[in-house]
Every structure is written in C-alpha cells, then in structure tokens.
C-alpha positions in Angstrom: 95.5 136.7 71.6 97.0 133.0 71.6 100.1 134.9 73.8 97.8 136.5 76.3 96.2 133.2 76.5 99.6 131.0 77.3 100.7 133.9 79.7 97.7 134.1 81.1 97.2 129.9 81.9 101.2 129.6 82.6 100.8 132.1 85.5 97.2 130.3 86.8 99.3 126.8 86.7 101.5 128.4 89.0 99.8 129.7 91.6 98.1 126.1 91.8 101.4 125.0 92.0 101.6 126.8 94.1 98.8 126.5 96.2 99.6 122.3 95.8 102.8 122.6 97.8 101.8 124.4 100.6 98.7 122.6 100.9 99.3 119.6 100.6 101.8 119.4 103.0 100.6 119.2 105.8 97.8 117.2 105.4 99.7 114.5 104.4 101.8 115.0 107.4 98.2 115.0 109.0 97.3 111.6 107.7 100.3 109.1 108.5 100.5 111.6 112.1 96.6 109.8 112.5 97.4 107.4 111.5 100.6 106.7 113.8 98.0 108.3 116.4 95.9 104.5 115.1 98.8 103.2 116.2 99.7 104.3 119.0 96.3 103.2 120.5 95.5 100.3 119.9 99.3 99.1 120.8 98.5 101.3 124.3 95.0 100.0 125.2 97.1 96.6 126.0 99.3 97.7 128.2 100.5 98.8 131.7 102.1 101.6 129.1 100.5 105.4 131.8 98.5 107.9 130.3 101.8 110.2 130.6 104.4 108.4 128.9 101.4 107.7 126.1 101.4 111.5 125.7 105.0 111.5 125.6 105.7 109.2 123.2 103.0 111.3 121.1 104.4 114.2 121.1 107.2 112.6 120.6 105.5 110.7 117.3 104.7 114.3 115.5 107.9 114.6 115.8 108.9 113.0 113.0 106.7 114.9 110.9 107.2 118.3 112.0 104.5 118.8 114.4 104.9 121.1 117.3 103.3 120.0 120.4 102.7 120.8 124.0 101.2 118.2 126.3 98.3 120.5 126.9 97.4 119.9 123.9 97.2 116.1 123.3 95.2 114.5 125.5 94.7 110.8 127.3 91.9 108.7 127.9 91.9 105.4 130.1 88.6 104.4 131.7 88.8 100.3 133.0 91.2 98.2 133.3 94.0 96.7 131.1 92.9 95.3 127.8 89.3 95.4 128.4 88.6 98.7 129.2 89.7 102.0 126.4 91.8 104.4 125.3 91.0 107.7 123.6 93.7 109.9 122.3 93.5 114.0 120.6 95.5 116.0 119.6 95.1 119.4 118.8 96.8 121.9 116.5 97.5 124.3 113.5 99.8 125.0 110.3 100.3 128.7 110.0 100.1 129.4 106.3 101.3 132.0 104.2 100.4 132.3 100.6 101.5 135.5 98.4 98.1 138.5 99.6 96.7 135.6 101.9 97.8 134.5 105.5 95.5 131.1 107.1 95.6 129.4 109.4 94.7 125.5 108.5 93.2 123.5 112.4 93.8 119.7 112.3 92.1 117.0 115.3 93.4 114.5 114.9 91.6 111.6 117.8 91.2 108.0 118.1 89.8 105.4 120.9 90.3 102.0 121.0 87.9 99.3 122.8 90.2 96.3 124.5 88.1 92.8 123.3 88.6 91.0 126.8 
C-alpha cells in the first residue's frame, strides 16, 4: 500500500511540475512585456515619436520575450500634444498551450495609459 501511495504521489507531483513548466513562462513573459509597455508609454508621452514608431518599438520589444505580434495587434493612441496629452498602448495576443490530453489558448491583453503632467 505504501508503494502505491508513493507512485501516486510522484505521478501527481510530476503532473503539477509539467503544468507549471507549461503555464509559468507565458505568464512571466506577459508580466515583463507589460512592464516594457508601461516604460514605453511613460517615455513616449514626452517625445515627438509617431504612433507608428511607438508601435514598431512595442513589436520589437515583444520579440525579446518570444511574443510574436503583428501591427494589427498593437493599438497606439495619442490624444493631445507633447507632454500634456495622453498616450494609450494596448496589445492583444494569445499563446497556445499543449498539455498531455488537453490543449488551451491563453489570452493576454497588456496595456498602459500615461497622462502628461502639463
């Protein structure tokens, strides 16, 4: 009986480890990417960079975290002028997860909005 419990416990531990190895990296990459979007939002509020330049910078930054984005998935909106307006950056992407016997897709929607101080 003790051997059966040990085998069952090891199987459960292995399953939890496998699920963790599959789920943690996409969530961690999203966390880092969202932080990069916030940084870009704060910095770009006070520059004269165009919305297209900001969009390309976000797409390039996403590649650093193994996130593949197209220009249609990144929305950059600037309202107002330099330093006194707002800048909103939104991205939408999904990551497919394949587990033994189960597949799913994780949906992520990182965004940041920064308002100028003037």
